[in-house]
BAFI-3210 file (N, C-alpha, C; in Angstrom, 3 decimals, decimal comma, padded with zeros to 6 digits):
// residues 303
n [1|2|3|4|5|6|7|8|9|10|11|12|13|14|15|16|17|18|19|20|21|22|23|24|25|26|27|28|29|30|31|32|33|34|35|36|37|38|39|40|41|42|43|44|45|46|47|48|49|50|51|52|53|54|55|56|57|58|59|60|61|62|63|64|65|66|67|68|69|70|71|72|73|74|75|76|77|78|79|80|81|82|83|84|85|86|87|88|89|90|91|92|93|94|95|96|97|98|99|100|101|102|103|104|105|106|107|108|109|110|111|112|113|114|115|116|117|118|119|120|121|122|123|124|125|126|127|128|129|130|131|132|133|134|135|136|137|138|139|140|141|142|143|144|145|146|147|148|149|150|151|152|153|154|155|156|157|158|159|160|161|162|163|164|165|166|167|168|169|170|171|172|173|174|175|176|177|178|179|180|181|182|183|184|185|186|187|188|189|190|191|192|193|194|195|196|197|198|199|200|201|202|203|204|205|206|207|208|209|210|211|212|213|214|215|216|217|218|219|220|221|222|223|224|225|226|227|228|229|230|231|232|233|234|235|236|237|238|239|240|241|242|243|244|245|246|247|248|249|250|251|252|253|254|255|256|257|258|259|260|261|262|263|264|265|266|267|268|269|270|271|272|273|274|275|276|277|278|279|280|281|282|283|284|285|286|287|288|289|290|291|292|293|294|295|296|297|298|299|300|301|302|303]
n.u [-016,550|-017,214|-016,210|-017,784|-020,376|-020,074|-019,562|-021,930|-023,729|-023,014|-024,149|-023,126|-022,935|-022,216|-020,330|-019,791|-017,272|-016,418|-015,020|-015,891|-014,513|-013,326|-011,282|-011,572|-014,491|-017,164|-019,670|-019,493|-018,669|-020,882|-022,825|-021,910|-022,268|-025,023|-025,804|-024,968|-026,486|-028,957|-029,109|-030,220|-028,503|-026,383|-024,618|-023,725|-021,390|-020,495|-017,449|-014,214|-011,168|-009,205|-010,446|-010,461|-012,155|-014,742|-014,358|-013,866|-016,343|-017,955|-016,742|-017,243|-020,007|-020,724|-019,121|-017,106|-016,002|-014,009|-011,848|-011,520|-009,316|-009,475|-009,249|-007,625|-005,466|-005,206|-003,129|-000,170|000,996|-000,328|000,644|003,052|002,383|000,823|001,916|001,271|-001,371|-001,135|000,491|-001,121|-003,561|-002,866|-000,960|-001,426|-004,279|-004,422|-003,115|-004,961|-007,053|-005,852|-005,289|-007,879|-008,652|-007,002|-007,828|-010,518|-010,619|-010,584|-010,693|-009,060|-007,137|-007,336|-005,688|-005,139|-002,182|000,288|001,457|003,247|005,138|007,411|008,958|011,992|012,769|014,595|014,416|012,532|009,789|008,073|008,570|007,312|009,302|011,273|013,465|012,152|013,028|013,379|011,436|009,607|007,867|005,863|003,427|004,016|005,883|004,216|002,617|004,488|005,074|002,623|002,784|004,954|003,956|001,764|003,075|004,493|002,375|001,379|003,530|003,681|001,068|-000,190|-002,002|-003,732|-002,859|-003,138|-001,545|-002,238|-000,776|-001,840|-002,053|-002,358|-005,371|-008,410|-011,638|-015,304|-016,855|-014,504|-011,698|-011,548|-009,046|-007,348|-005,417|-006,876|-009,528|-009,120|-007,939|-009,951|-012,090|-010,954|-010,327|-012,882|-013,962|-012,451|-010,167|-006,760|-004,406|-002,062|000,862|003,207|006,820|007,239|005,604|006,815|006,047|005,068|002,486|000,999|-001,971|-004,939|-008,006|-010,998|-012,773|-011,123|-009,399|-011,201|-011,868|-009,385|-009,043|-011,223|-010,557|-008,297|-009,511|-011,016|-009,040|-007,337|-004,593|-001,850|000,295|000,862|002,027|000,828|001,161|-001,279|-002,013|-002,300|-000,332|000,929|002,792|001,810|002,097|001,649|000,830|-000,483|-002,759|-003,988|-004,473|-006,428|-008,566|-008,962|-009,700|-012,089|-013,711|-013,623|-012,140|-009,335|-006,645|-005,491|-002,412|-000,061|003,190|005,249|007,881|009,087|007,298|007,888|008,201|006,947|007,034|008,649|007,799|005,574|005,061|003,669|004,702|002,854|003,043|002,985|000,412|-001,122|-000,605|-001,313|-003,667|-005,255|-005,400|-006,217|-005,982|-008,395|-009,216|-008,296|-006,755|-007,889|-010,426|-011,288|-010,996|-012,970|-015,233|-015,047|-015,339|-017,918|-019,404|-018,620|-019,694|-022,449|-022,608|-021,801|-023,569]
n.v [-003,964|-006,238|-005,415|-003,143|-004,280|-005,850|-003,867|-002,393|-004,333|-004,352|-002,067|000,416|003,650|004,003|005,485|005,256|005,648|005,697|005,528|003,807|002,828|001,529|-000,356|-003,052|-005,025|-002,890|-003,812|-005,803|-004,231|-002,538|-004,417|-005,263|-002,864|-002,703|-004,644|-003,417|-001,095|-001,814|-001,439|000,826|002,389|002,948|005,095|006,523|007,894|008,518|009,182|010,319|009,800|011,566|013,938|016,531|018,614|017,476|015,399|016,884|018,090|015,844|014,885|017,071|017,045|014,408|013,925|011,909|009,611|007,682|006,725|004,542|003,687|001,967|002,442|002,355|002,237|-000,861|-003,847|-005,340|-005,878|-004,218|-001,804|-001,510|-001,027|001,294|003,563|006,154|006,166|005,018|006,740|009,013|008,161|006,416|007,832|010,682|010,713|009,394|011,251|013,349|012,188|011,788|014,392|015,413|013,911|015,049|017,792|017,672|016,598|013,787|010,761|008,576|007,013|004,196|002,173|000,487|-001,104|-003,156|-006,502|-006,375|-004,445|-005,585|-006,511|-007,503|-008,868|-011,278|-012,552|-014,811|-015,671|-012,587|-009,728|-006,912|-005,091|-005,457|-004,372|-002,245|-001,301|-002,074|-002,150|-003,886|-002,968|-000,231|-000,099|-001,277|000,629|002,837|002,092|001,891|004,575|005,544|004,597|006,080|008,693|008,645|008,229|010,606|012,444|011,638|012,374|015,179|016,154|014,558|012,658|009,697|006,613|003,535|001,152|-001,537|-004,344|-006,197|-009,620|-011,279|-011,378|-013,172|-014,460|-014,645|-012,362|-011,294|-009,692|-009,760|-009,813|-011,273|-014,223|-016,533|-016,117|-015,912|-018,433|-020,229|-019,563|-020,138|-022,870|-023,936|-023,311|-024,783|-023,601|-022,679|-021,894|-019,489|-020,037|-018,623|-018,299|-020,951|-022,325|-022,233|-020,716|-019,102|-018,155|-016,235|-016,889|-015,294|-015,475|-013,605|-013,164|-013,469|-011,307|-009,189|-009,404|-008,764|-006,158|-004,788|-004,961|-003,329|-000,880|-000,532|-000,600|001,520|002,570|004,824|005,011|002,472|-000,395|-003,295|-006,742|-008,546|-011,619|-015,118|-016,466|-018,624|-020,004|-020,871|-023,236|-022,289|-024,199|-026,004|-024,578|-024,557|-027,280|-027,693|-026,269|-027,790|-030,273|-029,604|-028,772|-030,981|-031,115|-031,001|-028,694|-026,864|-026,213|-023,686|-023,250|-020,515|-017,968|-015,928|-012,944|-009,408|-007,320|-009,031|-011,191|-014,028|-015,302|-014,883|-014,334|-014,012|-012,827|-012,837|-012,080|-009,576|-008,608|-010,594|-010,173|-007,427|-006,912|-009,021|-010,906|-013,719|-015,856|-018,022|-019,583|-021,937|-022,520|-024,801|-024,782|-022,206|-021,740|-023,462|-022,084|-019,676|-020,639|-021,679|-019,302|-018,077|-019,806|-019,369|-016,630|-016,262|-017,686]
n.w [-012,234|-010,653|-008,146|-007,666|-007,523|-005,215|-003,268|-003,448|-002,588|000,037|000,912|000,216|-001,419|-004,788|-007,334|-010,675|-013,170|-016,530|-019,804|-021,687|-023,963|-027,191|-027,017|-026,454|-027,304|-026,850|-026,193|-024,227|-022,075|-021,793|-021,148|-018,659|-017,319|-017,454|-015,580|-013,212|-013,183|-012,312|-009,646|-007,232|-005,789|-007,359|-009,460|-012,640|-014,968|-018,269|-018,815|-019,640|-017,966|-018,582|-018,869|-017,064|-016,096|-016,143|-014,325|-011,979|-011,645|-011,045|-008,671|-007,009|-006,907|-006,014|-003,789|-002,804|-000,277|-000,360|-003,042|-005,747|-008,138|-010,929|-013,505|-016,583|-019,452|-020,553|-020,967|-022,059|-024,580|-026,421|-025,640|-026,870|-029,472|-029,306|-027,578|-026,724|-025,792|-023,298|-021,853|-021,830|-020,554|-018,348|-016,957|-017,280|-016,901|-014,431|-012,826|-012,917|-011,426|-008,898|-008,218|-007,970|-005,770|-003,828|-003,888|-003,231|-000,764|-000,246|001,630|001,128|-001,484|-003,487|-005,735|-008,890|-009,418|-010,932|-011,566|-013,572|-013,069|-012,013|-014,062|-015,424|-013,189|-011,472|-009,091|-007,269|-005,174|-006,262|-004,339|-002,509|-001,819|-003,671|-006,348|-008,872|-011,338|-013,931|-016,185|-018,774|-020,626|-021,886|-020,608|-018,083|-017,190|-016,931|-014,782|-012,715|-012,551|-011,521|-008,894|-007,916|-008,179|-006,415|-004,021|-003,807|-003,554|-001,120|000,493|000,047|000,533|002,375|001,525|001,790|000,301|-001,466|-003,323|-005,457|-006,575|-008,927|-009,915|-012,821|-013,210|-013,396|-014,474|-014,487|-016,788|-017,650|-019,402|-022,996|-024,197|-022,710|-021,915|-021,013|-021,878|-024,658|-025,264|-024,416|-026,132|-028,667|-028,509|-028,163|-030,646|-032,331|-033,384|-034,212|-031,622|-030,470|-028,668|-026,722|-026,302|-026,608|-024,879|-022,413|-019,981|-016,989|-014,796|-012,167|-011,586|-010,624|-009,070|-009,607|-007,384|-005,152|-005,559|-005,235|-002,519|-001,357|-002,330|-001,223|001,450|001,454|000,911|003,235|005,293|004,561|004,506|005,222|003,339|001,152|-000,689|-002,161|-003,056|-004,781|-005,348|-006,272|-005,121|-006,265|-008,873|-011,921|-014,596|-017,949|-019,790|-018,155|-017,518|-020,030|-020,295|-018,309|-019,385|-021,729|-020,594|-019,283|-021,394|-022,989|-025,309|-027,524|-027,720|-030,558|-030,955|-031,693|-031,344|-030,474|-030,621|-027,851|-027,086|-027,661|-024,793|-023,055|-020,121|-018,617|-016,246|-013,424|-009,951|-006,905|-003,777|-000,969|001,643|003,041|002,351|003,507|006,239|006,696|005,323|005,857|003,871|001,973|-000,543|-002,018|-004,150|-006,484|-009,767|-010,809|-009,829|-010,451|-013,269|-014,558|-013,573|-014,963|-017,609|-017,595|-017,264|-019,683|-021,613|-021,238|-021,717|-024,367|-025,890]
ca.u [-017,928|-017,315|-016,008|-018,965|-021,482|-019,809|-019,752|-023,368|-024,366|-022,704|-024,927|-022,445|-023,259|-021,097|-020,406|-018,890|-016,789|-015,749|-015,262|-016,464|-013,842|-013,402|-010,071|-012,226|-015,902|-017,927|-020,876|-019,205|-018,656|-022,261|-023,546|-021,515|-022,932|-026,438|-025,978|-024,787|-027,531|-030,162|-029,065|-030,574|-027,390|-025,300|-024,700|-022,688|-021,175|-019,555|-016,451|-012,811|-010,431|-008,376|-011,298|-010,356|-013,330|-015,848|-014,022|-014,065|-017,796|-018,464|-016,227|-017,940|-021,404|-020,889|-018,358|-016,691|-015,118|-012,879|-011,807|-010,800|-009,006|-009,155|-009,260|-006,297|-005,297|-004,634|-002,491|001,261|001,358|-000,865|001,450|004,147|001,793|000,219|002,400|000,647|-002,596|-000,744|000,971|-002,266|-004,545|-002,315|-000,202|-002,202|-005,575|-004,175|-002,796|-006,236|-007,802|-005,219|-005,485|-009,243|-008,645|-006,386|-008,601|-011,853|-010,422|-010,920|-010,004|-008,035|-007,146|-006,875|-005,540|-004,560|-000,873|000,345|002,634|004,171|006,191|008,608|009,761|012,993|013,169|014,950|014,175|011,209|008,670|008,214|008,258|007,075|010,524|012,204|013,674|011,237|013,677|013,629|010,182|009,782|006,819|005,354|002,377|004,672|006,463|003,128|002,164|005,530|004,856|001,497|003,262|005,784|003,088|000,972|003,994|004,782|001,184|001,336|004,578|003,380|-000,272|-000,736|-003,092|-003,600|-002,989|-002,743|-001,400|-002,421|-000,140|-002,661|-001,378|-003,139|-006,731|-009,307|-012,934|-016,457|-016,901|-013,134|-011,337|-011,348|-007,655|-006,580|-005,147|-007,921|-010,650|-008,697|-007,736|-011,250|-012,849|-010,346|-010,484|-014,295|-014,243|-011,476|-009,215|-005,416|-004,046|-000,629|001,438|004,513|007,987|007,104|004,873|007,580|005,563|004,361|001,739|000,292|-003,369|-005,674|-009,439|-011,564|-013,353|-010,014|-008,958|-012,184|-011,702|-008,181|-009,274|-012,145|-009,795|-007,456|-010,410|-011,376|-007,852|-006,968|-003,279|-001,290|000,918|001,281|001,945|000,619|000,906|-002,489|-001,922|-002,701|000,902|001,323|003,172|001,279|002,509|000,626|000,322|-001,432|-004,010|-004,587|-004,962|-007,678|-009,597|-009,211|-010,424|-013,451|-014,466|-013,553|-011,580|-007,902|-006,235|-004,597|-001,414|001,053|004,212|005,955|008,912|008,678|006,899|008,473|007,456|006,408|007,957|008,475|007,086|005,159|004,841|003,482|004,863|001,708|003,250|002,507|-001,045|-001,695|-000,503|-001,919|-005,006|-005,903|-005,677|-005,949|-006,655|-009,080|-009,674|-007,232|-007,150|-008,728|-011,792|-011,631|-011,130|-014,321|-016,210|-014,992|-015,860|-019,380|-019,904|-018,329|-020,694|-023,752|-022,528|-021,580|-024,611]
ca.v [-004,391|-007,129|-004,619|-002,290|-005,129|-006,234|-002,682|-002,094|-005,333|-003,967|-000,877|001,663|004,404|003,867|006,289|004,687|006,498|004,912|006,108|002,744|002,907|000,329|-001,186|-004,309|-004,851|-002,125|-004,551|-006,443|-003,163|-002,088|-005,471|-005,142|-001,660|-003,041|-005,340|-002,445|-000,066|-002,321|-001,068|002,239|003,102|003,083|006,165|006,342|008,909|008,153|010,252|009,930|010,366|012,669|015,126|017,000|019,410|016,560|014,727|017,838|018,249|014,647|014,882|018,127|016,642|013,147|014,005|010,557|009,443|006,905|006,605|003,379|003,893|000,785|002,895|002,394|001,533|-002,140|-004,678|-005,154|-005,919|-003,044|-000,634|-001,400|-000,456|002,606|004,037|007,418|005,896|004,666|007,959|009,915|007,645|005,824|008,846|011,924|010,470|009,092|012,522|014,051|011,563|012,031|015,821|015,564|013,364|016,070|019,036|017,458|016,045|012,365|010,118|007,644|006,524|002,823|002,129|-000,718|-001,196|-004,374|-007,372|-006,037|-003,531|-006,342|-006,597|-008,561|-009,348|-012,700|-013,099|-015,417|-014,876|-011,135|-009,093|-005,482|-004,313|-005,708|-003,291|-002,219|-000,344|-002,695|-002,503|-004,420|-002,406|001,088|-000,347|-001,447|001,920|003,737|001,667|002,331|006,012|005,730|004,369|007,222|009,872|008,531|008,413|012,038|013,121|011,354|013,189|016,613|016,562|013,637|011,871|008,249|005,879|002,125|000,571|-002,983|-004,991|-007,353|-010,668|-012,024|-011,552|-013,833|-014,853|-014,223|-010,988|-010,839|-009,039|-010,679|-009,852|-012,102|-015,556|-017,501|-015,847|-016,243|-019,876|-020,889|-019,316|-020,823|-024,315|-024,236|-023,155|-025,607|-022,731|-022,763|-020,832|-019,214|-020,138|-017,984|-018,875|-022,400|-022,867|-022,132|-019,500|-019,321|-016,992|-016,315|-016,628|-014,932|-015,421|-012,274|-013,044|-013,243|-009,932|-008,277|-009,433|-007,998|-004,742|-004,237|-004,811|-002,136|000,278|-000,418|-000,297|002,891|002,897|006,117|004,726|001,074|-001,142|-004,712|-007,766|-009,367|-012,751|-016,388|-016,957|-019,861|-019,753|-022,015|-023,383|-021,937|-025,432|-026,591|-023,846|-025,057|-028,643|-027,587|-025,869|-028,958|-031,289|-029,144|-028,715|-032,253|-030,851|-030,752|-027,434|-026,890|-025,252|-023,241|-022,704|-019,380|-017,350|-014,915|-011,658|-008,227|-006,742|-010,055|-011,783|-015,483|-015,787|-013,989|-015,115|-013,014|-013,017|-012,112|-012,000|-008,292|-008,544|-011,502|-009,560|-006,099|-006,878|-010,310|-011,437|-015,136|-016,365|-019,273|-020,303|-022,416|-022,492|-025,969|-024,378|-020,928|-021,793|-023,919|-021,026|-018,755|-021,278|-021,740|-017,973|-017,851|-020,563|-018,700|-015,272|-016,271|-018,432]
ca.w [-012,066|-009,486|-006,944|-007,489|-007,061|-003,828|-002,427|-003,446|-001,721|001,421|001,231|-000,138|-002,627|-005,722|-008,558|-011,662|-014,263|-017,572|-021,127|-022,523|-025,267|-028,024|-026,939|-026,793|-027,645|-025,854|-025,796|-022,945|-021,069|-021,596|-020,445|-017,249|-016,808|-017,293|-014,300|-012,140|-013,223|-011,661|-008,226|-007,059|-005,153|-008,337|-010,455|-013,655|-015,999|-019,332|-018,760|-019,771|-016,831|-019,075|-018,862|-015,679|-015,705|-015,848|-013,063|-010,888|-011,465|-010,377|-007,296|-006,269|-006,739|-005,290|-002,540|-002,384|000,877|-000,876|-004,501|-006,251|-009,555|-011,726|-014,898|-017,208|-020,718|-020,150|-021,975|-022,280|-025,996|-027,100|-025,262|-027,834|-030,689|-029,077|-026,277|-026,319|-025,031|-021,931|-021,207|-021,638|-019,600|-017,132|-016,218|-017,271|-016,265|-013,019|-012,160|-012,754|-010,334|-007,598|-007,960|-007,453|-004,404|-002,971|-003,845|-002,660|000,582|-000,191|002,758|000,668|-002,862|-003,705|-007,186|-009,480|-010,035|-011,735|-011,430|-014,665|-012,616|-011,655|-015,272|-015,579|-011,867|-011,467|-007,755|-007,190|-005,702|-006,253|-003,055|-002,735|-001,642|-004,768|-007,308|-010,024|-012,234|-015,234|-016,872|-020,130|-021,485|-021,514|-019,616|-016,783|-016,808|-016,502|-013,458|-011,782|-012,410|-010,596|-007,532|-007,533|-008,046|-005,185|-002,887|-003,751|-003,024|000,307|001,120|-000,052|000,973|003,373|000,946|001,937|-000,965|-001,458|-004,651|-005,462|-007,728|-009,295|-010,676|-013,813|-012,707|-014,349|-013,950|-015,290|-017,278|-017,842|-020,671|-024,129|-024,662|-021,779|-022,453|-020,696|-022,774|-026,025|-025,385|-024,307|-027,359|-029,814|-028,338|-028,424|-032,075|-033,059|-034,077|-033,634|-030,685|-030,378|-027,320|-026,882|-025,615|-026,773|-023,736|-021,163|-019,312|-015,723|-014,329|-010,891|-011,931|-009,414|-009,362|-009,342|-006,042|-004,223|-005,787|-004,646|-001,058|-001,035|-002,652|-000,214|002,688|001,289|001,045|004,651|006,115|004,175|005,052|004,807|002,045|001,066|-001,939|-001,860|-004,067|-004,658|-006,261|-005,687|-004,504|-006,947|-010,258|-012,658|-015,989|-018,933|-020,399|-017,208|-017,710|-021,262|-020,013|-017,546|-020,361|-022,577|-019,825|-018,989|-022,649|-023,692|-026,635|-027,542|-028,335|-031,715|-030,459|-032,520|-030,456|-031,072|-029,789|-026,878|-027,650|-027,021|-023,679|-022,165|-019,145|-018,587|-015,072|-012,338|-008,731|-005,850|-002,337|-000,390|003,097|003,556|002,200|004,506|007,565|006,828|004,719|006,139|002,534|001,804|-001,744|-001,736|-005,344|-007,374|-011,178|-011,086|-009,499|-011,057|-014,733|-014,910|-013,302|-016,091|-018,820|-017,449|-017,625|-021,093|-022,378|-021,133|-022,271|-025,810|-026,583]
c.u [-018,093|-017,151|-017,241|-020,144|-021,292|-020,023|-021,227|-024,121|-024,113|-023,413|-024,255|-023,091|-022,032|-021,355|-019,350|-018,536|-016,043|-016,013|-015,796|-015,837|-013,866|-012,089|-010,455|-013,715|-016,673|-019,215|-020,677|-019,227|-020,081|-023,106|-023,182|-022,259|-024,413|-026,714|-025,897|-025,958|-028,841|-030,236|-029,278|-029,454|-026,192|-025,607|-023,544|-022,619|-020,162|-018,580|-015,069|-012,028|-009,415|-009,131|-011,387|-011,603|-014,516|-015,597|-014,289|-015,548|-018,376|-018,006|-016,987|-019,374|-021,545|-020,197|-017,920|-015,795|-013,849|-012,989|-010,979|-010,573|-008,548|-009,145|-007,842|-006,406|-004,526|-003,890|-001,032|001,561|000,867|-000,038|002,645|003,644|001,337|000,643|001,707|-000,609|-002,280|-000,240|-000,208|-003,182|-003,917|-001,482|-000,996|-003,534|-005,435|-003,882|-004,053|-007,015|-007,166|-005,283|-006,884|-009,344|-008,070|-007,300|-009,966|-011,801|-010,936|-010,081|-008,893|-008,248|-006,585|-006,812|-004,864|-003,165|-000,858|001,586|003,666|005,312|007,488|009,506|010,689|013,499|013,416|014,646|012,717|010,967|008,935|007,730|008,176|008,333|011,560|012,338|012,657|011,754|013,938|012,334|010,452|008,721|006,448|004,229|002,979|005,248|005,397|002,633|003,204|005,378|003,712|001,947|004,110|004,938|002,316|001,851|004,316|003,600|001,002|002,336|004,189|002,091|-000,898|-001,893|-002,817|-003,747|-002,456|-002,708|-001,456|-001,824|-000,880|-001,866|-002,392|-004,534|-007,611|-010,625|-014,053|-016,426|-015,516|-012,860|-011,067|-009,914|-006,770|-006,507|-006,297|-009,117|-010,302|-008,589|-009,076|-012,037|-012,277|-010,463|-011,925|-014,605|-013,271|-010,519|-007,834|-005,148|-002,535|-000,190|002,894|005,568|007,897|006,494|005,582|007,265|004,862|003,686|001,087|-001,160|-004,187|-007,149|-010,047|-012,124|-012,280|-009,506|-009,915|-012,061|-010,477|-008,365|-010,181|-011,449|-008,905|-008,286|-010,713|-010,189|-007,343|-005,639|-002,764|-000,591|001,415|001,192|001,803|000,579|-000,430|-002,418|-002,410|-001,542|001,245|001,680|002,838|001,824|001,353|000,013|-000,654|-002,789|-004,737|-005,173|-006,282|-008,823|-009,971|-010,057|-011,879|-014,319|-014,524|-013,026|-010,080|-007,609|-005,331|-003,539|-000,351|002,079|005,012|006,999|008,296|008,332|007,608|007,571|006,940|007,475|007,641|007,635|006,648|004,795|004,807|003,847|003,769|001,820|002,677|000,991|-001,731|-001,712|-001,375|-003,316|-005,824|-006,274|-005,279|-006,694|-007,196|-009,300|-008,507|-007,704|-008,024|-010,196|-012,213|-011,836|-012,484|-015,408|-016,240|-015,646|-017,385|-020,015|-019,762|-019,367|-022,031|-023,738|-022,477|-022,616|-025,458]
c.v [-005,248|-006,354|-003,771|-003,104|-005,487|-005,059|-002,295|-003,069|-005,054|-002,682|000,441|002,330|004,361|004,723|005,750|005,673|005,613|005,590|005,085|002,727|001,555|-000,455|-002,667|-004,034|-004,098|-002,830|-005,218|-005,405|-002,697|-003,139|-005,508|-003,982|-001,910|-003,756|-004,357|-001,476|-000,522|-001,909|000,432|003,056|003,285|004,228|005,996|007,555|008,369|009,314|009,641|010,569|011,423|013,998|015,655|017,761|018,521|015,801|015,645|018,044|017,065|014,595|015,904|017,716|015,440|013,148|012,622|010,584|008,692|006,846|005,370|003,585|002,585|001,140|002,961|001,847|000,265|-002,808|-004,344|-005,009|-004,692|-001,798|-000,444|-000,739|000,987|003,173|005,304|007,208|005,626|005,885|008,874|009,436|007,223|006,792|010,158|011,768|010,175|010,366|013,357|013,505|011,887|013,516|016,082|015,023|014,382|017,270|018,883|016,639|014,615|011,702|009,171|007,230|005,106|002,639|000,837|-000,435|-002,536|-005,191|-007,065|-005,138|-004,273|-006,629|-007,792|-009,117|-010,856|-013,363|-013,568|-015,901|-013,372|-010,570|-007,585|-004,625|-004,552|-004,479|-003,395|-001,192|-000,909|-003,108|-002,978|-003,888|-001,013|000,950|-000,457|-000,126|002,883|003,380|002,007|003,818|006,306|005,579|005,538|008,483|009,805|008,704|009,891|012,810|012,836|012,223|014,676|017,008|015,644|012,802|010,379|007,577|004,462|001,622|-000,941|-003,574|-006,295|-008,323|-011,454|-012,385|-012,189|-014,162|-014,380|-012,728|-010,412|-010,326|-010,049|-010,739|-010,685|-013,540|-016,532|-017,346|-016,303|-017,757|-020,622|-020,761|-020,117|-022,338|-024,718|-024,231|-023,937|-024,774|-022,855|-021,612|-020,725|-019,275|-019,699|-018,584|-020,401|-023,070|-022,750|-020,809|-019,896|-018,014|-017,281|-015,911|-016,404|-014,722|-014,107|-012,140|-012,820|-011,802|-008,941|-008,250|-008,615|-006,509|-004,098|-004,058|-003,577|-000,864|000,528|000,019|001,120|003,329|004,223|005,994|003,289|000,587|-002,616|-005,544|-008,428|-010,429|-014,002|-017,044|-018,371|-019,502|-020,990|-022,041|-023,056|-023,187|-026,163|-025,897|-024,357|-026,449|-028,627|-027,194|-027,066|-029,992|-030,882|-029,146|-030,064|-032,108|-030,601|-029,433|-027,689|-025,806|-024,964|-022,579|-021,628|-018,835|-016,333|-013,609|-010,507|-007,709|-007,752|-010,520|-013,263|-015,948|-014,637|-014,861|-014,118|-013,555|-012,185|-011,996|-010,704|-008,178|-009,449|-010,861|-008,314|-005,995|-008,123|-011,019|-012,893|-015,628|-017,771|-020,159|-020,643|-022,352|-023,699|-025,693|-023,140|-020,976|-022,364|-022,878|-020,015|-019,369|-021,391|-020,392|-017,740|-018,565|-019,854|-017,337|-015,285|-017,065|-017,517]
c.w [-010,814|-008,184|-006,649|-006,960|-005,593|-002,874|-002,336|-002,549|-000,241|001,841|000,905|-001,352|-003,526|-006,957|-009,531|-012,759|-015,254|-018,908|-022,126|-023,915|-025,987|-028,064|-027,083|-026,898|-026,559|-025,411|-024,442|-021,824|-020,753|-020,889|-018,964|-016,603|-016,572|-015,986|-013,134|-012,042|-012,599|-010,194|-008,064|-006,423|-006,089|-009,298|-011,430|-014,570|-017,007|-019,495|-018,916|-018,636|-017,275|-019,076|-017,428|-015,233|-015,352|-014,554|-011,871|-010,602|-010,691|-008,919|-006,441|-005,955|-005,804|-003,927|-002,034|-001,154|000,470|-002,398|-004,866|-007,744|-010,197|-013,204|-015,426|-018,618|-020,401|-021,307|-022,215|-023,771|-026,749|-026,785|-026,188|-029,118|-030,491|-027,721|-025,793|-025,474|-023,567|-021,164|-020,885|-020,516|-018,280|-016,313|-016,132|-016,563|-014,786|-012,235|-011,948|-011,555|-008,984|-007,223|-007,411|-006,031|-003,426|-002,792|-003,194|-001,370|000,719|000,908|002,302|-000,779|-002,879|-005,211|-007,636|-010,000|-010,771|-011,403|-012,508|-014,204|-012,304|-012,855|-015,317|-014,250|-011,894|-010,126|-007,650|-005,772|-005,616|-004,915|-003,265|-002,613|-002,740|-005,657|-008,449|-011,037|-013,624|-015,924|-018,290|-021,089|-020,993|-020,478|-018,217|-016,289|-016,312|-015,110|-012,381|-011,508|-011,434|-009,144|-007,039|-007,316|-006,729|-003,946|-002,704|-003,164|-001,537|001,054|001,159|000,654|002,019|002,854|001,118|000,578|-000,802|-002,885|-004,572|-006,739|-008,023|-010,171|-011,514|-013,300|-013,787|-013,668|-014,855|-015,592|-017,543|-019,245|-021,783|-024,640|-023,737|-022,293|-022,205|-021,634|-024,195|-026,201|-025,347|-025,604|-028,535|-029,708|-028,641|-029,917|-032,969|-033,901|-033,434|-032,673|-030,579|-028,924|-027,424|-025,951|-025,578|-025,541|-022,412|-020,468|-018,022|-015,292|-012,979|-011,160|-010,661|-009,741|-008,862|-007,921|-004,979|-004,332|-005,132|-003,131|-000,640|-001,257|-001,617|001,132|002,620|001,419|002,526|005,506|005,836|004,796|004,491|003,450|002,062|-000,378|-001,559|-003,138|-003,770|-005,748|-005,573|-004,947|-004,978|-008,383|-011,077|-014,082|-016,917|-019,563|-019,471|-017,324|-018,950|-021,055|-019,254|-018,483|-021,235|-021,842|-019,600|-020,249|-023,355|-025,101|-026,507|-028,257|-029,539|-031,487|-031,519|-031,596|-031,184|-030,103|-028,827|-027,583|-026,949|-025,902|-022,679|-021,175|-019,021|-017,399|-014,164|-011,135|-007,568|-004,477|-001,670|001,129|003,666|003,484|003,223|005,888|007,691|006,224|005,060|004,849|002,447|000,565|-001,511|-002,957|-006,263|-008,822|-011,530|-010,768|-010,281|-012,552|-015,152|-014,632|-014,448|-017,322|-018,764|-017,782|-019,119|-021,974|-022,391|-021,830|-023,781|-026,596|-027,471]
res [m|h|l|s|i|s|l|l|n|d|g|y|q|v|y|g|i|d|n|l|n|n|y|y|d|p|k|l|k|n|n|r|l|g|k|l|s|q|n|k|n|f|q|f|s|k|v|d|i|n|d|l|k|s|l|e|f|i|f|k|k|f|k|p|e|k|v|v|n|l|a|a|q|a|g|v|r|y|s|i|k|n|p|h|a|y|i|q|t|n|i|g|g|f|t|n|i|i|e|c|c|r|n|f|e|v|q|g|l|i|y|a|s|s|s|s|v|y|g|k|n|k|k|i|p|f|f|e|e|d|e|v|n|n|p|t|s|i|y|a|a|s|k|i|s|n|e|h|i|s|k|t|y|n|h|l|y|g|l|n|s|t|g|l|r|y|f|t|v|y|g|p|w|g|r|p|d|m|a|l|y|i|f|t|e|k|i|m|k|n|k|p|l|s|v|f|n|h|g|h|m|q|r|d|f|t|y|i|d|d|i|i|r|g|t|k|s|a|i|k|k|n|y|e|y|q|i|f|n|l|g|n|s|r|s|e|d|l|m|d|m|i|s|i|i|e|d|f|l|g|k|k|a|k|i|q|f|k|d|m|q|p|g|d|v|r|h|t|f|a|d|i|t|n|a|s|k|l|l|d|y|k|p|l|i|s|i|k|e|g|i|p|k|f|i|e|w|f|n|n|y|t|l]
***
């Protein structure tokens, strides 16, 4: 949604595709869509990316110059419960999109990879040239697959593609299954919240506006084949994030410390040297500024 709004504000024609599934409350998805639909340069079809015929019809009709694939079955933990959804959407659906890009002569594909691809990597910070052969979840494995598929299409057909390894993106209109949303809601409602690995977790939290700037630069640059980290280039303690929420709300969290969950990783930390050089990427918003922005939206949205 944020990317589409920014592109529409720049005067681009944008065609949105989403199946609006119920992985989380479709009301939030429909409300996002409502904001987009106010712009005359925005078109939308409720289509599943596994539906190749419908995708081909849209590509033929709209004739996109660039394609940005942010469609995926998200979530590390859910991938343990329902691996088939990740194989079907993140690999099968991705293949449908890249095939359409090839067949309809799209100038470039920009797609969401994930910091999850680094898996059990012990080297900190994570650099794009690091090994990504030790995924800890089916979700991570599906994103590694996307990178290999796009590299193969570049080799075989010369299709330009840029993969963006996003690091813990947060901000207004964010997903309800993400820690910031869950923690904010539970602290506000005085409900206990589960903190895994007994709080010894670090994440490279990246505010949505910074992610959009990096993504738009990747669309514009349209490199032949590149993979970039897009993070804040800071590894923050999870407990510090909780403290910022507590301070802003004026409420203490009721924390239940628990063991590490299967599929999770202890830390993420992006080396953004390449993105800085090749995308002019520079994150601007710290968690001390970004988390209050999210909470302000959350207060207004949930009233």
